[in-house]
A tleap script that builds the chain and sets N, CA, C and O, in Angstrom:
source leaprc.protein.ff14SB
mol = sequence {
  NMET ALA VAL PHE ALA LEU THR MET ILE ASN
  GLY PRO ASN TYR ASP THR SER ARG PRO ARG
  ARG GLY GLN ASP GLY TRP ASP GLU HIE ALA
  ALA PHE MET ASP ARG LEU VAL ALA ASP GLY
  PHE VAL VAL LEU GLY GLY PRO ILE GLY ASP
  GLY GLN GLN VAL LEU VAL VAL VAL GLU ALA
  ALA ASP GLU PRO GLN VAL ARG ALA ARG LEU
  ALA ASP ASP PRO TRP GLU ARG MET GLU ILE
  LEU SER ILE GLY ALA ILE ARG PRO TRP THR
  ILE TRP LEU ASP GLY ARG ARG PRO VAL THR
  CGLY
}
set mol.1.N position { 88.497 95.648 114.221 }
set mol.1.CA position { 87.984 94.658 115.141 }
set mol.1.C position { 89.142 93.951 115.850 }
set mol.1.O position { 90.186 93.684 115.255 }
set mol.2.N position { 88.938 93.664 117.098 }
set mol.2.CA position { 89.908 92.920 117.887 }
set mol.2.C position { 89.577 91.429 117.823 }
set mol.2.O position { 88.455 91.042 117.497 }
set mol.3.N position { 90.562 90.611 118.138 }
set mol.3.CA position { 90.370 89.161 118.172 }
set mol.3.C position { 90.420 88.717 119.630 }
set mol.3.O position { 91.252 89.181 120.409 }
set mol.4.N position { 89.514 87.809 119.981 }
set mol.4.CA position { 89.454 87.271 121.340 }
set mol.4.C position { 89.442 85.749 121.270 }
set mol.4.O position { 88.788 85.161 120.408 }
set mol.5.N position { 90.173 85.118 122.189 }
set mol.5.CA position { 90.143 83.664 122.346 }
set mol.5.C position { 89.311 83.366 123.586 }
set mol.5.O position { 89.605 83.855 124.677 }
set mol.6.N position { 88.285 82.569 123.410 }
set mol.6.CA position { 87.392 82.222 124.517 }
set mol.6.C position { 87.546 80.752 124.846 }
set mol.6.O position { 87.668 79.916 123.951 }
set mol.7.N position { 87.540 80.442 126.118 }
set mol.7.CA position { 87.356 79.057 126.519 }
set mol.7.C position { 85.937 78.960 127.041 }
set mol.7.O position { 85.506 79.747 127.884 }
set mol.8.N position { 85.229 77.987 126.525 }
set mol.8.CA position { 83.864 77.725 126.942 }
set mol.8.C position { 83.901 76.459 127.790 }
set mol.8.O position { 84.575 75.488 127.444 }
set mol.9.N position { 83.175 76.478 128.896 }
set mol.9.CA position { 83.190 75.342 129.818 }
set mol.9.C position { 81.802 74.721 129.921 }
set mol.9.O position { 80.784 75.381 129.715 }
set mol.10.N position { 81.794 73.444 130.243 }
set mol.10.CA position { 80.521 72.748 130.426 }
set mol.10.C position { 79.816 73.300 131.652 }
set mol.10.O position { 80.429 73.494 132.701 }
set mol.11.N position { 78.538 73.547 131.509 }
set mol.11.CA position { 77.735 74.049 132.614 }
set mol.11.C position { 77.159 72.919 133.453 }
set mol.11.O position { 77.400 71.745 133.172 }
set mol.12.N position { 76.396 73.272 134.484 }
set mol.12.CA position { 75.843 72.257 135.385 }
set mol.12.C position { 74.848 71.311 134.721 }
set mol.12.O position { 74.599 70.219 135.233 }
set mol.13.N position { 74.275 71.717 133.585 }
set mol.13.CA position { 73.301 70.850 132.910 }
set mol.13.C position { 73.905 70.061 131.747 }
set mol.13.O position { 73.182 69.423 130.981 }
set mol.14.N position { 75.235 70.107 131.619 }
set mol.14.CA position { 75.905 69.279 130.613 }
set mol.14.C position { 75.854 67.835 131.080 }
set mol.14.O position { 76.274 67.526 132.195 }
set mol.15.N position { 75.345 66.951 130.239 }
set mol.15.CA position { 75.191 65.541 130.579 }
set mol.15.C position { 76.431 64.781 130.127 }
set mol.15.O position { 76.600 64.515 128.937 }
set mol.16.N position { 77.299 64.431 131.075 }
set mol.16.CA position { 78.565 63.769 130.743 }
set mol.16.C position { 78.366 62.353 130.194 }
set mol.16.O position { 79.315 61.760 129.682 }
set mol.17.N position { 77.163 61.803 130.290 }
set mol.17.CA position { 76.909 60.461 129.754 }
set mol.17.C position { 76.636 60.491 128.253 }
set mol.17.O position { 76.532 59.442 127.617 }
set mol.18.N position { 76.521 61.706 127.682 }
set mol.18.CA position { 76.233 61.842 126.254 }
set mol.18.C position { 77.333 62.657 125.578 }
set mol.18.O position { 77.966 63.500 126.214 }
set mol.19.N position { 77.559 62.404 124.284 }
set mol.19.CA position { 78.549 63.216 123.565 }
set mol.19.C position { 78.052 64.657 123.415 }
set mol.19.O position { 76.866 64.936 123.591 }
set mol.20.N position { 78.956 65.549 123.094 }
set mol.20.CA position { 78.614 66.968 122.956 }
set mol.20.C position { 77.458 67.171 121.977 }
set mol.20.O position { 76.521 67.914 122.269 }
set mol.21.N position { 77.521 66.523 120.835 }
set mol.21.CA position { 76.458 66.682 119.828 }
set mol.21.C position { 75.175 65.956 120.206 }
set mol.21.O position { 74.180 66.057 119.488 }
set mol.22.N position { 75.177 65.238 121.305 }
set mol.22.CA position { 73.984 64.558 121.787 }
set mol.22.C position { 73.321 65.276 122.947 }
set mol.22.O position { 72.356 64.769 123.519 }
set mol.23.N position { 73.826 66.455 123.304 }
set mol.23.CA position { 73.253 67.225 124.411 }
set mol.23.C position { 71.898 67.806 124.018 }
set mol.23.O position { 71.630 68.026 122.837 }
set mol.24.N position { 71.050 68.051 125.008 }
set mol.24.CA position { 69.774 68.724 124.764 }
set mol.24.C position { 70.037 70.053 124.049 }
set mol.24.O position { 70.989 70.761 124.378 }
set mol.25.N position { 69.208 70.380 123.089 }
set mol.25.CA position { 69.311 71.665 122.405 }
set mol.25.C position { 70.462 71.778 121.426 }
set mol.25.O position { 70.810 72.882 121.008 }
set mol.26.N position { 71.073 70.631 121.045 }
set mol.26.CA position { 72.214 70.694 120.122 }
set mol.26.C position { 71.851 71.404 118.820 }
set mol.26.O position { 72.594 72.277 118.373 }
set mol.27.N position { 70.737 71.051 118.210 }
set mol.27.CA position { 70.380 71.641 116.912 }
set mol.27.C position { 70.243 73.152 117.005 }
set mol.27.O position { 70.708 73.875 116.124 }
set mol.28.N position { 69.610 73.630 118.065 }
set mol.28.CA position { 69.431 75.083 118.244 }
set mol.28.C position { 70.777 75.771 118.495 }
set mol.28.O position { 71.040 76.846 117.954 }
set mol.29.N position { 71.624 75.150 119.313 }
set mol.29.CA position { 72.951 75.709 119.587 }
set mol.29.C position { 73.781 75.751 118.299 }
set mol.29.O position { 74.416 76.761 117.996 }
set mol.30.N position { 73.770 74.648 117.547 }
set mol.30.CA position { 74.548 74.585 116.312 }
set mol.30.C position { 74.075 75.635 115.304 }
set mol.30.O position { 74.898 76.279 114.653 }
set mol.31.N position { 72.769 75.811 115.172 }
set mol.31.CA position { 72.236 76.828 114.251 }
set mol.31.C position { 72.653 78.226 114.695 }
set mol.31.O position { 73.007 79.062 113.864 }
set mol.32.N position { 72.614 78.483 116.000 }
set mol.32.CA position { 73.034 79.773 116.538 }
set mol.32.C position { 74.505 80.035 116.210 }
set mol.32.O position { 74.857 81.116 115.738 }
set mol.33.N position { 75.359 79.044 116.462 }
set mol.33.CA position { 76.791 79.211 116.199 }
set mol.33.C position { 77.060 79.369 114.702 }
set mol.33.O position { 77.920 80.156 114.307 }
set mol.34.N position { 76.329 78.626 113.868 }
set mol.34.CA position { 76.480 78.761 112.417 }
set mol.34.C position { 76.154 80.183 111.962 }
set mol.34.O position { 76.805 80.711 111.061 }
set mol.35.N position { 75.148 80.805 112.582 }
set mol.35.CA position { 74.813 82.194 112.237 }
set mol.35.C position { 75.950 83.138 112.632 }
set mol.35.O position { 76.247 84.090 111.909 }
set mol.36.N position { 76.589 82.874 113.787 }
set mol.36.CA position { 77.711 83.717 114.207 }
set mol.36.C position { 78.901 83.576 113.265 }
set mol.36.O position { 79.631 84.540 113.033 }
set mol.37.N position { 79.095 82.379 112.723 }
set mol.37.CA position { 80.145 82.174 111.721 }
set mol.37.C position { 79.787 82.941 110.448 }
set mol.37.O position { 80.627 83.646 109.889 }
set mol.38.N position { 78.553 82.806 109.994 }
set mol.38.CA position { 78.109 83.489 108.772 }
set mol.38.C position { 78.216 85.002 108.909 }
set mol.38.O position { 78.500 85.699 107.935 }
set mol.39.N position { 77.989 85.511 110.119 }
set mol.39.CA position { 78.088 86.957 110.379 }
set mol.39.C position { 79.534 87.438 110.465 }
set mol.39.O position { 79.781 88.644 110.488 }
set mol.40.N position { 80.496 86.508 110.514 }
set mol.40.CA position { 81.900 86.887 110.637 }
set mol.40.C position { 82.351 87.106 112.068 }
set mol.40.O position { 83.488 87.515 112.302 }
set mol.41.N position { 81.481 86.841 113.024 }
set mol.41.CA position { 81.824 87.016 114.436 }
set mol.41.C position { 82.716 85.872 114.922 }
set mol.41.O position { 83.765 86.116 115.517 }
set mol.42.N position { 82.307 84.635 114.675 }
set mol.42.CA position { 83.122 83.475 115.047 }
set mol.42.C position { 84.056 83.155 113.896 }
set mol.42.O position { 83.624 82.999 112.754 }
set mol.43.N position { 85.353 83.057 114.213 }
set mol.43.CA position { 86.374 82.745 113.220 }
set mol.43.C position { 86.699 81.249 113.236 }
set mol.43.O position { 86.778 80.610 112.186 }
set mol.44.N position { 86.885 80.706 114.429 }
set mol.44.CA position { 87.208 79.292 114.621 }
set mol.44.C position { 86.532 78.808 115.886 }
set mol.44.O position { 86.245 79.603 116.781 }
set mol.45.N position { 86.273 77.503 115.972 }
set mol.45.CA position { 85.719 76.983 117.210 }
set mol.45.C position { 85.644 75.477 117.215 }
set mol.45.O position { 85.458 74.850 116.173 }
set mol.46.N position { 85.790 74.895 118.396 }
set mol.46.CA position { 85.653 73.464 118.554 }
set mol.46.C position { 86.249 72.994 119.864 }
set mol.46.O position { 86.983 73.730 120.522 }
set mol.47.N position { 85.926 71.743 120.246 }
set mol.47.CA position { 86.450 71.178 121.493 }
set mol.47.C position { 87.978 71.091 121.459 }
set mol.47.O position { 88.578 70.881 120.405 }
set mol.48.N position { 88.590 71.256 122.624 }
set mol.48.CA position { 90.051 71.146 122.739 }
set mol.48.C position { 90.409 70.101 123.794 }
set mol.48.O position { 89.603 69.760 124.661 }
set mol.49.N position { 91.635 69.606 123.695 }
set mol.49.CA position { 92.122 68.644 124.676 }
set mol.49.C position { 91.229 67.429 124.770 }
set mol.49.O position { 90.932 66.778 123.768 }
set mol.50.N position { 90.804 67.129 125.984 }
set mol.50.CA position { 89.962 65.953 126.222 }
set mol.50.C position { 88.496 66.202 125.897 }
set mol.50.O position { 87.656 65.337 126.145 }
set mol.51.N position { 88.173 67.372 125.345 }
set mol.51.CA position { 86.812 67.686 124.944 }
set mol.51.C position { 85.951 68.298 126.030 }
set mol.51.O position { 84.768 68.560 125.812 }
set mol.52.N position { 86.530 68.526 127.197 }
set mol.52.CA position { 85.756 69.115 128.293 }
set mol.52.C position { 85.599 70.628 128.144 }
set mol.52.O position { 84.740 71.231 128.788 }
set mol.53.N position { 86.429 71.243 127.296 }
set mol.53.CA position { 86.327 72.677 127.022 }
set mol.53.C position { 86.269 72.889 125.519 }
set mol.53.O position { 86.647 72.024 124.730 }
set mol.54.N position { 85.785 74.063 125.148 }
set mol.54.CA position { 85.705 74.454 123.746 }
set mol.54.C position { 86.481 75.750 123.589 }
set mol.54.O position { 86.366 76.656 124.415 }
set mol.55.N position { 87.269 75.836 122.526 }
set mol.55.CA position { 87.973 77.071 122.197 }
set mol.55.C position { 87.215 77.749 121.065 }
set mol.55.O position { 86.921 77.121 120.048 }
set mol.56.N position { 86.899 79.024 121.237 }
set mol.56.CA position { 86.209 79.801 120.209 }
set mol.56.C position { 86.998 81.087 119.993 }
set mol.56.O position { 87.307 81.803 120.946 }
set mol.57.N position { 87.319 81.371 118.745 }
set mol.57.CA position { 88.017 82.604 118.387 }
set mol.57.C position { 86.993 83.506 117.698 }
set mol.57.O position { 86.326 83.099 116.747 }
set mol.58.N position { 86.881 84.741 118.199 }
set mol.58.CA position { 85.898 85.676 117.656 }
set mol.58.C position { 86.556 87.009 117.311 }
set mol.58.O position { 87.624 87.345 117.824 }
set mol.59.N position { 85.903 87.750 116.442 }
set mol.59.CA position { 86.291 89.124 116.147 }
set mol.59.C position { 85.174 90.029 116.651 }
set mol.59.O position { 84.013 89.875 116.272 }
set mol.60.N position { 85.544 90.980 117.515 }
set mol.60.CA position { 84.547 91.869 118.115 }
set mol.60.C position { 85.217 93.177 118.504 }
set mol.60.O position { 86.443 93.271 118.568 }
set mol.61.N position { 84.392 94.181 118.763 }
set mol.61.CA position { 84.911 95.483 119.173 }
set mol.61.C position { 85.536 95.425 120.564 }
set mol.61.O position { 86.568 96.046 120.817 }
set mol.62.N position { 84.897 94.670 121.466 }
set mol.62.CA position { 85.377 94.622 122.849 }
set mol.62.C position { 84.730 93.444 123.572 }
set mol.62.O position { 83.867 92.762 123.019 }
set mol.63.N position { 85.156 93.212 124.815 }
set mol.63.CA position { 84.626 92.091 125.589 }
set mol.63.C position { 83.127 92.190 125.840 }
set mol.63.O position { 82.441 91.172 125.748 }
set mol.64.N position { 82.582 93.368 126.153 }
set mol.64.CA position { 81.126 93.437 126.317 }
set mol.64.C position { 80.355 92.985 125.070 }
set mol.64.O position { 79.297 92.367 125.186 }
set mol.65.N position { 80.880 93.291 123.890 }
set mol.65.CA position { 80.206 92.830 122.671 }
set mol.65.C position { 80.264 91.307 122.569 }
set mol.65.O position { 79.295 90.675 122.149 }
set mol.66.N position { 81.399 90.717 122.950 }
set mol.66.CA position { 81.520 89.258 122.936 }
set mol.66.C position { 80.454 88.652 123.842 }
set mol.66.O position { 79.729 87.746 123.432 }
set mol.67.N position { 80.360 89.149 125.068 }
set mol.67.CA position { 79.385 88.621 126.028 }
set mol.67.C position { 77.947 88.809 125.536 }
set mol.67.O position { 77.109 87.920 125.692 }
set mol.68.N position { 77.673 89.964 124.945 }
set mol.68.CA position { 76.314 90.248 124.457 }
set mol.68.C position { 75.924 89.302 123.325 }
set mol.68.O position { 74.802 88.797 123.294 }
set mol.69.N position { 76.843 89.065 122.402 }
set mol.69.CA position { 76.524 88.179 121.270 }
set mol.69.C position { 76.286 86.746 121.726 }
set mol.69.O position { 75.402 86.066 121.206 }
set mol.70.N position { 77.074 86.283 122.700 }
set mol.70.CA position { 76.953 84.894 123.152 }
set mol.70.C position { 75.831 84.692 124.162 }
set mol.70.O position { 75.466 83.552 124.451 }
set mol.71.N position { 75.284 85.756 124.697 }
set mol.71.CA position { 74.203 85.644 125.683 }
set mol.71.C position { 72.954 84.992 125.096 }
set mol.71.O position { 72.145 84.424 125.831 }
set mol.72.N position { 72.795 85.071 123.779 }
set mol.72.CA position { 71.613 84.494 123.130 }
set mol.72.C position { 71.783 83.024 122.749 }
set mol.72.O position { 70.871 82.425 122.180 }
set mol.73.N position { 72.936 82.442 123.055 }
set mol.73.CA position { 73.166 81.029 122.762 }
set mol.73.C position { 72.189 80.180 123.577 }
set mol.73.O position { 72.134 80.313 124.800 }
set mol.74.N position { 71.418 79.311 122.922 }
set mol.74.CA position { 70.493 78.461 123.677 }
set mol.74.C position { 71.188 77.654 124.774 }
set mol.74.O position { 70.607 77.433 125.837 }
set mol.75.N position { 72.409 77.216 124.533 }
set mol.75.CA position { 73.126 76.453 125.549 }
set mol.75.C position { 73.514 77.309 126.740 }
set mol.75.O position { 73.634 76.795 127.852 }
set mol.76.N position { 73.712 78.593 126.535 }
set mol.76.CA position { 73.982 79.504 127.665 }
set mol.76.C position { 72.748 79.559 128.561 }
set mol.76.O position { 72.849 79.424 129.781 }
set mol.77.N position { 71.586 79.758 127.948 }
set mol.77.CA position { 70.337 79.834 128.717 }
set mol.77.C position { 69.999 78.511 129.403 }
set mol.77.O position { 69.418 78.494 130.488 }
set mol.78.N position { 70.374 77.392 128.753 }
set mol.78.CA position { 70.087 76.068 129.302 }
set mol.78.C position { 71.162 75.603 130.302 }
set mol.78.O position { 71.047 74.528 130.890 }
set mol.79.N position { 72.188 76.413 130.483 }
set mol.79.CA position { 73.325 76.102 131.365 }
set mol.79.C position { 74.034 74.815 130.968 }
set mol.79.O position { 74.447 74.028 131.820 }
set mol.80.N position { 74.170 74.615 129.659 }
set mol.80.CA position { 74.918 73.477 129.134 }
set mol.80.C position { 76.354 73.898 128.835 }
set mol.80.O position { 77.282 73.107 129.005 }
set mol.81.N position { 76.537 75.126 128.396 }
set mol.81.CA position { 77.859 75.654 128.067 }
set mol.81.C position { 77.888 77.124 128.453 }
set mol.81.O position { 76.907 77.843 128.258 }
set mol.82.N position { 79.011 77.570 128.999 }
set mol.82.CA position { 79.119 78.984 129.356 }
set mol.82.C position { 80.545 79.466 129.129 }
set mol.82.O position { 81.465 78.665 128.960 }
set mol.83.N position { 80.713 80.759 129.129 }
set mol.83.CA position { 82.038 81.351 128.940 }
set mol.83.C position { 82.870 81.091 130.188 }
set mol.83.O position { 82.457 81.404 131.304 }
set mol.84.N position { 84.052 80.511 129.979 }
set mol.84.CA position { 84.985 80.314 131.072 }
set mol.84.C position { 85.943 81.490 131.176 }
set mol.84.O position { 86.171 82.021 132.263 }
set mol.85.N position { 86.505 81.895 130.037 }
set mol.85.CA position { 87.449 83.014 130.008 }
set mol.85.C position { 87.401 83.679 128.641 }
set mol.85.O position { 87.145 83.033 127.624 }
set mol.86.N position { 87.650 84.974 128.639 }
set mol.86.CA position { 87.776 85.751 127.401 }
set mol.86.C position { 89.132 86.431 127.463 }
set mol.86.O position { 89.428 87.172 128.400 }
set mol.87.N position { 89.958 86.169 126.445 }
set mol.87.CA position { 91.291 86.776 126.422 }
set mol.87.C position { 91.505 87.498 125.098 }
set mol.87.O position { 91.296 86.909 124.037 }
set mol.88.N position { 91.917 88.764 125.142 }
set mol.88.CA position { 92.299 89.439 123.899 }
set mol.88.C position { 93.498 88.696 123.296 }
set mol.88.O position { 94.366 88.214 124.024 }
set mol.89.N position { 93.538 88.608 121.976 }
set mol.89.CA position { 94.592 87.848 121.314 }
set mol.89.C position { 95.185 88.694 120.201 }
set mol.89.O position { 94.483 89.073 119.264 }
set mol.90.N position { 96.456 88.986 120.299 }
set mol.90.CA position { 97.180 89.688 119.248 }
set mol.90.C position { 97.774 88.638 118.321 }
set mol.90.O position { 98.676 87.899 118.715 }
set mol.91.N position { 97.278 88.569 117.108 }
set mol.91.CA position { 97.731 87.554 116.153 }
set mol.91.C position { 98.853 88.132 115.302 }
set mol.91.O position { 98.686 89.145 114.622 }
set mol.92.N position { 99.986 87.471 115.357 }
set mol.92.CA position { 101.134 87.862 114.540 }
set mol.92.C position { 101.310 86.955 113.334 }
set mol.92.O position { 101.849 87.368 112.308 }
set mol.93.N position { 100.855 85.726 113.462 }
set mol.93.CA position { 100.983 84.757 112.376 }
set mol.93.C position { 99.602 84.203 112.052 }
set mol.93.O position { 98.863 83.790 112.945 }
set mol.94.N position { 99.263 84.197 110.771 }
set mol.94.CA position { 97.953 83.699 110.369 }
set mol.94.C position { 98.048 83.175 108.942 }
set mol.94.O position { 98.019 83.952 107.988 }
set mol.95.N position { 98.160 81.881 108.799 }
set mol.95.CA position { 98.278 81.263 107.486 }
set mol.95.C position { 96.990 81.255 106.692 }
set mol.95.O position { 96.993 80.886 105.517 }
set mol.96.N position { 95.882 81.656 107.312 }
set mol.96.CA position { 94.605 81.665 106.611 }
set mol.96.C position { 94.420 82.931 105.783 }
set mol.96.O position { 93.545 82.986 104.919 }
set mol.97.N position { 95.231 83.940 106.040 }
set mol.97.CA position { 95.035 85.234 105.357 }
set mol.97.C position { 96.287 85.595 104.562 }
set mol.97.O position { 97.401 85.264 104.970 }
set mol.98.N position { 96.108 86.271 103.435 }
set mol.98.CA position { 97.298 86.681 102.664 }
set mol.98.C position { 98.100 87.740 103.421 }
set mol.98.O position { 97.537 88.591 104.110 }
set mol.99.N position { 99.393 87.672 103.283 }
set mol.99.CA position { 100.284 88.644 103.900 }
set mol.99.C position { 100.228 89.934 103.092 }
set mol.99.O position { 100.339 89.914 101.866 }
set mol.100.N position { 100.054 91.069 103.795 }
set mol.100.CA position { 100.017 92.372 103.116 }
set mol.100.C position { 101.115 93.255 103.654 }
set mol.100.O position { 101.545 93.118 104.799 }
set mol.101.N position { 101.562 94.168 102.806 }
set mol.101.CA position { 102.547 95.198 103.047 }
set mol.101.C position { 103.259 95.167 104.280 }
set mol.101.O position { 104.107 96.025 104.525 }
savepdb mol mol.pdb
quit
């Protein structure tokens, strides 16, 4: 599996007067993302910088698989959050995993 770093951006229906966890459909979005973590697809994720973008690290076969898996996100359908960029990421250092041979 390859690793991809995604930046997710706020969509046109993101309500800037409310915090991220206060957006419409938060519970459904959170449950969806939790399932992707449990499946091993999402490795890391959360808001970055000033919180206007989200960084998500995933393991997938290719970019089309990344797009297909995230297409079912309730926030994608509601235009609250969408993929801004998908970048393949070659990881050379990873303190979360034991070093092998």
